[in-house]
KEMI-653923 format. One record per atom (N, C-alpha, C): x, y, z. Coordinates in steps of 0.02 Angstrom, whole numbers, padded with zeros to 5 digits, always signed. Example, Ala and Ser with C-alpha at 12.3 -4.5 7.8 and 13.67 -1.06 7.14 Angstrom:
BEGIN
+00660-00284+00390;+00615-00225+00390;+00660-00165+00390;+00642-00112+00354;+00684-00053+00357;+00645+00002+00394;
END
This chain:
BEGIN
+06221-00164-01896;+06271-00129-01935;+06335-00169-01939;+06354-00202-01885;+06417-00240-01885;+06416-00299-01932;+06357-00323-01953;+06352-00379-02000;+06348-00354-02072;+06358-00290-02083;+06355-00263-02151;+06287-00238-02172;+06243-00226-02124;+06176-00203-02139;+06166-00132-02115;+06203-00086-02144;+06200-00016-02126;+06151+00022-02170;+06167+00085-02182;+06124+00131-02219;+06108+00105-02289;+06158+00082-02325;+06147+00058-02394;+06098-00001-02394;+06105-00047-02345;+06059-00103-02340;+05988-00079-02327;+05980-00030-02282;+05913-00006-02267;+05878+00023-02329;+05916+00054-02373;+05888+00081-02435;+05866+00023-02480;+05908-00027-02489;+05892-00085-02530;+05831-00122-02501;+05832-00131-02435;+05777-00165-02400;+05711-00131-02414;+05709-00066-02407;+05648-00028-02420;+05625-00036-02492;+05673-00035-02538;+05656-00043-02609;+05626-00111-02623;+05654-00164-02593;+05629-00232-02603;+05559-00240-02573;+05549-00214-02513;+05483-00218-02482;+05431-00181-02525;+05450-00124-02553;+05405-00087-02597;+05392-00125-02662;+05445-00153-02691;+05438-00191-02754;+05389-00249-02745;+05394-00284-02687;+05353-00342-02674;+05287-00324-02640;+05271-00260-02640;+05208-00233-02614;+05196-00252-02541;+05250-00262-02503;+05244-00277-02432;+05215-00345-02416;+05214-00390-02466;+05186-00456-02456;+05240-00510-02459;+05231-00562-02419;+05279-00616-02415;+05285-00652-02482;+05346-00663-02503;+05361-00696-02566;+05395-00764-02556;+05390-00793-02496;+05421-00858-02485;+05386-00911-02527;+05420-00967-02539;+05393-01019-02582;+05324-01042-02559;+05316-01053-02494;+05253-01079-02468;+05196-01029-02478;+05207-00966-02462;+05154-00916-02470;+05136-00906-02543;+05185-00906-02587;+05172-00898-02658;+05133-00959-02684;+05154-01019-02664;+05122-01081-02687;+05050-01086-02664;+05037-01068-02601;+04970-01074-02573;+04930-01009-02582;+04959-00960-02613;+04928-00894-02624;+04907-00862-02559;+04947-00875-02506;+04934-00844-02441;+04953-00770-02444;+04916-00730-02410;+04931-00658-02406;+04956-00645-02335;+05021-00635-02329;+05051-00620-02264;+05093-00557-02272;+05089-00514-02223;+05128-00452-02224;+05202-00469-02216;+05242-00441-02260;+05315-00450-02256;+05344-00393-02216;+05386-00411-02168;+05419-00360-02128;+05495-00369-02127;+05519-00416-02168;+05591-00428-02174;+05608-00439-02247;+05672-00440-02261;+05697-00455-02328;+05743-00515-02323;+05733-00563-02368;+05769-00626-02367;+05815-00632-02427;+05874-00662-02415;+05918-00681-02470;+05894-00749-02496;+05873-00752-02558;+05849-00815-02587;+05904-00866-02584;+05962-00849-02609;+06022-00890-02600;+06061-00857-02543;+06067-00891-02486;+06101-00861-02428;+06172-00837-02445;+06191-00784-02412;+06259-00758-02423;+06311-00811-02406;+06296-00854-02357;+06343-00907-02337;+06352-00958-02392;+06307-00958-02442;+06312-01005-02498;+06328-00969-02563;+06353-00909-02557;+06374-00871-02616;+06323-00820-02641;+06267-00813-02607;+06218-00764-02627;+06243-00693-02616;+06211-00646-02649;+06233-00577-02644;+06174-00533-02621;+06189-00469-02612;+06138-00420-02594;+06104-00390-02656;+06116-00419-02714;+06084-00397-02775;+06008-00405-02768;+05970-00357-02789;+05898-00359-02780;+05866-00420-02813;+05897-00449-02863;+05870-00510-02894;+05875-00569-02846;+05917-00565-02795;+05926-00618-02746;+05889-00602-02681;+05848-00552-02682;+05812-00530-02621;+05737-00533-02632;+05701-00547-02577;+05628-00546-02580;+05601-00526-02512;+05542-00498-02513;+05507-00481-02452;+05482-00546-02420;+05486-00549-02353;+05465-00610-02319;+05436-00593-02250;+05389-00632-02229;+05359-00626-02163;+05408-00652-02111;+05409-00623-02053;+05456-00642-02000;+05452-00717-01984;+05391-00743-01977;+05384-00814-01960;+05409-00859-02017;+05393-00841-02079;+05417-00879-02137;+05493-00877-02140;+05522-00820-02124;+05594-00812-02125;+05627-00858-02074;+05598-00861-02014;+05625-00905-01962;+05623-00978-01984;+05568-00999-02014;+05561-01068-02038;+05614-01083-02092;+05623-01036-02138;+05672-01046-02192;+05742-01051-02162;+05758-01008-02116;+05824-01009-02084;+05836-01075-02048;+05785-01100-02014;+05791-01164-01979;+05803-01221-02029;+05767-01220-02085;+05777-01272-02136;+05848-01269-02163;+05872-01208-02177;+05940-01200-02203;+05992-01224-02152;+05980-01210-02089;+06026-01232-02036;+06029-01307-02032;+05971-01340-02035;+05968-01413-02032;+06003-01443-02093;+05991-01416-02152;+06022-01444-02212;+06097-01434-02212;+06120-01383-02178;+06192-01370-02174;+06229-01420-02130;+06192-01453-02086;+06222-01502-02041;+06230-01570-02073;+06196-01582-02127;+06198-01648-02160;+06263-01660-02194;
END
């Protein structure tokens, strides 16, 4: 809640997971047509880079895929 993910976020999160049919929409899973259960919602363009909570900037993502994406973003931010 302290990071801005309160009640309103939970409603948006549920809507995005429903929209994406509970399946991971990360680039790798979509490219390889992998079917992985999504249990998180990802900002396609991170908020730290100007992304918003608009549903067009959100996608359902698997926890492991989300961790990998976050690690890639962290590494690229150090360059």
